[in-house]
C-alpha positions as CSV (number, residue, x, y, z in Angstrom):
1,M,92.2,-92.2,138.9
2,H,94.0,-95.3,138.0
3,L,90.7,-96.8,136.3
4,R,90.1,-93.7,134.5
5,K,93.7,-93.7,132.9
6,K,93.3,-97.3,132.3
7,N,89.7,-96.7,130.3
8,T,91.5,-93.6,128.5
9,A,94.3,-96.0,127.4
10,L,91.8,-98.7,126.2
11,L,90.0,-96.0,124.2
12,Y,93.0,-94.8,122.5
13,H,93.8,-98.3,121.3
14,I,90.2,-99.2,120.2
15,S,90.4,-95.8,118.2
16,F,93.7,-96.6,116.5
17,W,92.6,-100.1,115.5
18,L,89.2,-98.9,114.1
19,T,90.9,-96.2,112.1
20,Y,93.3,-98.6,110.7
21,V,90.7,-101.4,109.7
22,I,88.2,-98.8,108.2
23,F,91.1,-97.3,105.8
24,G,91.9,-100.8,105.2
25,I,88.5,-101.7,104.0
26,I,88.0,-98.4,102.2
27,L,91.4,-98.7,100.3
28,K,90.3,-102.3,99.3
29,F,87.0,-101.1,98.0
30,S,88.5,-98.4,95.8
31,R,90.7,-100.9,94.2
32,D,88.1,-103.8,93.8
33,P,84.4,-102.5,93.0
34,E,83.3,-106.4,93.4
35,Y,84.2,-105.9,97.1
36,I,80.7,-104.9,98.1
37,S,79.1,-107.9,96.3
38,N,80.1,-110.4,98.9
39,L,80.4,-107.6,101.7
40,K,79.6,-109.8,104.7
41,T,82.4,-112.3,104.1
42,N,84.8,-109.6,103.1
43,L,84.2,-107.9,106.4
44,I,84.7,-111.0,108.4
45,L,87.9,-111.4,106.8
46,D,89.2,-108.2,107.1
47,I,87.9,-107.4,110.6
48,F,88.4,-110.6,112.3
49,L,91.0,-112.8,110.4
50,I,93.3,-110.6,108.2
51,N,94.1,-108.3,111.2
52,L,94.4,-110.9,113.6
53,P,98.1,-111.7,113.0
54,T,98.8,-107.9,113.0
55,L,97.1,-107.6,116.5
56,F,99.0,-110.4,117.6
57,A,102.4,-109.1,116.4
58,F,101.9,-105.6,117.9
59,Y,100.8,-106.5,121.4
60,A,103.0,-109.5,121.8
61,S,106.1,-107.2,120.7
62,W,104.6,-104.4,123.1
63,Y,104.7,-106.9,126.0
64,S,108.4,-107.8,125.0
65,Y,109.6,-104.3,124.8
66,S,107.6,-103.4,128.3
67,K,109.0,-106.4,130.1
68,Y,112.7,-106.6,128.6
69,L,113.5,-103.1,127.5
70,Q,114.1,-101.4,130.4
71,P,116.5,-102.4,132.2
72,I,117.4,-104.1,129.0
73,N,117.7,-107.8,128.8
74,L,119.1,-108.4,125.5
75,I,118.8,-112.2,125.6
76,R,115.4,-112.4,127.0
77,L,114.2,-109.8,124.4
78,S,115.4,-111.5,121.6
79,L,114.0,-114.7,122.6
80,S,110.7,-113.1,123.2
81,L,110.4,-111.6,119.7
82,L,111.7,-114.6,118.0
83,T,109.0,-116.7,119.6
84,T,106.4,-113.9,118.6
85,F,107.7,-114.0,114.9
86,I,107.4,-118.1,114.7
87,F,103.6,-117.8,116.0
88,F,103.1,-114.8,113.5
89,T,104.3,-116.9,111.0
90,I,102.0,-119.9,111.8
91,L,99.2,-117.7,112.2
92,W,99.5,-116.2,108.9
93,Y,100.1,-119.2,107.1
94,L,97.1,-120.7,108.5
95,I,95.0,-117.8,107.5
96,D,96.5,-117.2,104.2
97,Y,96.5,-120.8,103.0
98,W,93.7,-122.6,104.9
99,I,91.1,-120.4,106.7
100,A,90.4,-117.4,104.4
101,P,90.0,-119.4,101.1
102,K,87.8,-121.7,102.7
103,L,85.4,-118.8,103.9
104,N,85.7,-117.0,100.7
105,T,86.2,-118.8,97.2
106,I,87.4,-115.8,95.6
107,Y,90.0,-114.9,98.1
108,T,93.5,-114.8,96.4
109,I,96.4,-116.0,98.5
110,T,99.6,-114.2,98.7
111,S,101.3,-116.8,96.3
112,E,101.9,-120.3,95.7
113,F,103.7,-121.1,99.1
114,E,107.4,-121.3,99.0
115,F,108.9,-121.3,102.5
116,I,111.8,-119.0,102.1
117,P,109.9,-116.3,100.2
118,F,107.0,-116.7,102.5
119,V,109.0,-116.4,105.6
120,A,110.8,-113.3,104.2
121,S,107.6,-111.6,103.4
122,I,106.1,-112.1,106.8
123,L,109.3,-111.2,108.4
124,Y,109.2,-107.9,106.7
125,I,105.4,-107.3,107.9
126,F,106.7,-108.2,111.4
127,V,109.4,-106.1,111.5
128,Q,107.1,-103.1,110.6
129,W,104.6,-103.9,113.5
130,S,107.3,-104.9,115.9
131,L,109.0,-101.2,115.2
132,I,105.5,-99.5,115.3
133,A,105.0,-101.3,119.1
134,F,108.6,-100.1,119.7
135,G,107.6,-96.5,118.9
136,F,104.5,-96.5,120.9
137,Q,106.4,-98.1,123.9
138,Y,109.2,-95.7,123.4
139,F,106.6,-92.7,123.3
140,K,104.9,-94.0,126.5
141,K,107.9,-94.3,128.4
142,T,109.5,-91.0,127.5
143,L,106.1,-89.2,128.6
144,K,106.2,-91.3,131.8
145,H,110.0,-90.2,132.3
146,E,109.0,-86.6,131.6
147,K,106.1,-86.6,134.0
148,Q,108.4,-88.1,137.0
149,L,110.8,-85.3,136.1
150,R,108.0,-82.6,136.4
151,V,107.3,-84.3,139.7
152,L,110.7,-84.3,141.0
153,Q,111.3,-80.7,140.0
154,N,108.2,-79.8,141.6
155,E,109.1,-81.7,144.9
156,K,112.7,-80.2,144.7
157,L,110.8,-76.6,144.7
158,E,108.6,-77.2,147.4
159,I,111.7,-78.5,149.7
160,D,113.8,-75.5,148.6
161,Y,110.7,-73.3,149.7
162,A,110.3,-75.2,153.0
163,Y,114.0,-75.1,153.8
164,L,114.0,-71.3,153.4
165,R,111.2,-71.0,155.7
166,A,112.7,-73.4,158.2
167,Q,115.8,-71.1,158.2
168,I,113.6,-68.0,159.1
169,N,110.5,-68.8,160.9
170,P,112.0,-71.0,163.7
171,H,114.6,-68.7,164.9
172,F,112.3,-65.9,164.7
173,L,109.6,-67.9,166.7
174,N,112.0,-69.3,169.2
175,N,113.3,-65.9,170.3
176,T,109.8,-64.4,170.3
177,L,108.8,-67.5,172.7
178,N,112.0,-66.7,174.8
179,F,110.8,-63.1,175.2
180,F,107.2,-64.1,176.2
181,Y,108.5,-66.4,178.5
182,A,110.5,-64.0,180.5
183,K,107.4,-61.3,180.3
184,S,105.2,-64.1,181.8
185,L,107.2,-65.3,184.7
186,P,105.7,-62.8,187.1
187,L,102.2,-63.4,185.8
188,S,101.6,-67.0,185.6
189,S,104.2,-70.1,186.3
190,K,101.7,-72.2,184.4
191,L,101.7,-69.8,181.4
192,S,105.7,-69.3,181.4
193,N,106.2,-73.1,181.9
194,G,103.9,-73.9,178.8
195,I,105.9,-71.4,176.8
196,M,109.2,-72.8,177.7
197,T,108.0,-76.1,176.8
198,L,106.9,-74.6,173.4
199,S,110.2,-73.2,172.9
200,E,112.1,-76.3,173.6
201,I,109.9,-78.1,170.9
202,M,110.8,-75.7,168.7
203,R,114.5,-75.6,169.3
204,Y,114.6,-79.5,169.1
205,S,112.7,-79.5,165.8
206,L,115.1,-77.1,164.4
207,Q,118.0,-79.2,165.4
208,A,116.8,-82.3,163.9
209,N,115.9,-80.7,160.7
210,Q,119.2,-79.0,160.4
211,N,121.6,-82.0,161.2
212,N,119.6,-84.9,159.2
213,Q,121.5,-87.3,161.5
214,L,120.8,-89.8,164.0
215,M,119.9,-88.2,167.3
216,P,119.8,-89.7,170.8
217,L,116.9,-91.7,171.7
218,T,116.6,-89.8,175.1
219,D,116.2,-86.5,173.3
220,E,113.5,-87.9,171.2
221,I,111.7,-89.1,174.3
222,D,112.0,-85.6,176.2
223,H,110.7,-84.1,173.0
224,I,107.6,-86.2,172.8
225,R,107.1,-85.6,176.5
226,N,107.2,-81.9,175.7
227,I,104.6,-82.5,173.1
228,I,102.5,-84.4,175.4
229,S,102.7,-81.4,178.0
230,I,101.5,-78.8,175.8
231,N,98.6,-80.9,174.5
232,Q,97.8,-81.5,178.2
233,L,97.5,-78.0,179.0
234,Q,95.4,-77.4,175.7
235,A,93.0,-80.1,176.8
236,N,93.1,-79.2,180.6
237,N,94.9,-82.2,181.6
238,S,92.2,-84.5,180.1
239,L,94.4,-86.6,177.8
240,H,94.9,-90.2,178.8
241,L,98.1,-91.3,177.2
242,D,100.8,-93.4,178.8
243,L,104.6,-93.4,177.6
244,R,106.4,-96.3,178.9
245,I,110.1,-96.7,178.6
246,E,111.7,-100.4,179.5
247,G,115.6,-100.9,178.9
248,D,118.8,-98.7,179.0
249,I,118.4,-96.1,176.2
250,Q,121.2,-93.9,177.4
251,H,123.5,-94.9,174.4
252,I,121.0,-95.3,171.5
253,L,120.6,-93.3,168.4
254,I,117.2,-93.2,166.3
255,V,116.0,-91.5,163.2
256,P,115.1,-88.0,164.4
257,L,111.4,-87.1,164.8
258,T,110.5,-90.8,164.4
259,L,108.6,-90.8,167.9
260,V,107.1,-87.3,167.2
261,I,105.2,-88.6,163.9
262,L,103.9,-91.6,166.0
263,L,102.7,-89.5,168.8
264,E,100.8,-87.0,166.2
265,N,99.2,-89.8,164.6
266,I,97.8,-90.7,168.0
267,L,96.6,-87.2,168.8
268,K,95.2,-86.4,165.6
269,H,93.3,-89.8,165.0
270,G,93.0,-91.1,168.3
271,E,90.5,-91.0,171.2
272,C,92.7,-89.8,174.1
273,N,90.1,-88.6,176.5
274,N,88.9,-92.2,177.5
275,Q,90.5,-93.3,180.8
276,D,89.3,-96.7,180.6
277,E,90.9,-97.5,177.2
278,R,94.2,-95.0,177.4
279,A,96.1,-94.5,174.2
280,R,100.0,-95.6,174.9
281,I,103.3,-95.6,173.7
282,N,105.8,-98.5,174.7
283,I,109.5,-98.2,174.0
284,K,111.2,-101.4,174.8
285,L,115.1,-102.2,174.3
286,D,116.5,-105.5,174.6
287,K,120.0,-106.6,175.3
288,D,120.7,-107.0,171.7
289,N,120.2,-103.1,171.1
290,N,116.8,-104.3,169.3
291,I,114.2,-101.8,169.9
292,K,110.5,-102.2,170.0
293,I,108.0,-99.1,169.7
294,E,104.2,-100.0,170.0
295,T,101.5,-97.7,169.9
296,F,97.7,-98.1,170.6
297,N,94.8,-95.7,170.6
298,K,91.1,-95.9,170.1
299,K,89.7,-94.3,167.2
300,K,87.9,-91.0,166.9
301,R,84.2,-91.6,166.1
302,E,84.4,-88.6,163.9
303,L,87.6,-87.4,162.4
304,S,87.9,-83.8,161.9
305,E,90.5,-84.7,159.3
306,Q,91.1,-87.6,157.2
307,S,94.4,-89.1,157.3
308,N,96.2,-89.8,153.9
309,G,99.2,-91.8,155.5
310,N,101.7,-89.5,154.0
311,S,103.5,-89.0,157.3
312,L,103.9,-92.6,158.3
313,E,104.7,-93.4,154.7
314,N,107.5,-90.8,154.7
315,L,108.5,-92.0,157.9
316,Q,109.1,-95.7,156.4
317,K,111.2,-94.3,153.7
318,R,113.4,-92.6,156.0
319,L,113.8,-95.5,158.2
320,K,114.8,-97.5,155.3
321,S,117.2,-94.8,153.9
322,Y,118.8,-95.1,157.5
323,Y,118.6,-98.8,158.3
324,G,118.0,-100.5,155.1
325,E,116.3,-103.9,155.8
326,N,117.1,-103.9,159.6
327,F,113.6,-102.7,160.8
328,S,109.9,-103.8,160.5
329,F,107.0,-101.7,160.3
330,N,103.6,-103.3,160.9
331,I,100.2,-101.6,161.2
332,N,96.9,-103.1,162.6
333,D,94.1,-100.9,161.4
334,Q,90.6,-102.1,162.9
335,I,87.6,-100.3,162.8
336,E,87.6,-99.4,166.5
337,F,91.2,-99.1,167.2
338,Y,94.7,-98.5,165.7
339,E,98.0,-100.6,166.4
340,L,101.4,-99.8,165.2
341,S,104.6,-101.8,165.7
342,L,108.0,-100.6,164.8
343,N,111.0,-102.9,165.3
344,I,114.5,-101.6,164.5
345,S,118.2,-102.7,165.0
346,I,119.2,-99.6,166.8
347,H,122.9,-98.4,166.5
348,P,124.4,-97.3,170.0
349,I,126.4,-94.2,170.5
350,N,130.1,-94.9,170.0
């Protein structure tokens, strides 16, 4: 997609300059009927030399505006444009007074060289093309800004819709699960326990989404234990996934649903049926309240669904919003296995 956009932009630029050059050649031909008598030399001059300073002025100004205009750095922008103008003047002088007359004996120079009039006329041309470059750059940034606004508006609509669904569906499902639990108690303890576990998962997810605040790490661990239990029921207890806890975690807070995302990544893409190479989640807290969460799993040979990495990417954004730079997130993605390491300076509960 990125390459396609790049090629499209390049095509636009080529089309613009071809049109400009062809229009200039037609205009010169209409003014000078003798133009065709020395066509080859005239085309070399008009296509490759006369327009060279123009191309330089346009793209050098384009670069200056793209680099120093947003956020604006007035000093560097001015210096960059001044440097561009100096080189533009030198380039135009060399072509107009030295190169072009030697290629074409009938070439007419702009005028007898006088420094101030020459620089003034070149400044006028430079300002024209610099303003055109500014217009293109401003138009490009405006389109990009409008596109970003549309994306943000769509994301806001999706969030609002998801929020409305979250207000209705979880409560309804939770109450329904409690009803099923009561009805299943006389029939099967295994079934009723599974329903109760699922109800607790729903309750915690709803609470975490509504509060949008740090949650006790013990609650997070209980939550993923419930999810593991549900998946064990579905897999007829054939999952081989170890959860290990080291350190006193009773007074530790963490970003809600962090462990859930890591667990779901293992369950979705990991091979958890191999007893010899068990999937694992290790949670270790040191004396300085630095927590290290490590996961490991063998990869499924055939993934039913390809991961786009959005959940882990969103998790990193949430962690950054809570912890700033006080965390590290490292992934070791190999052909046969997947490892993840998350280190956080955790806040203890007051």
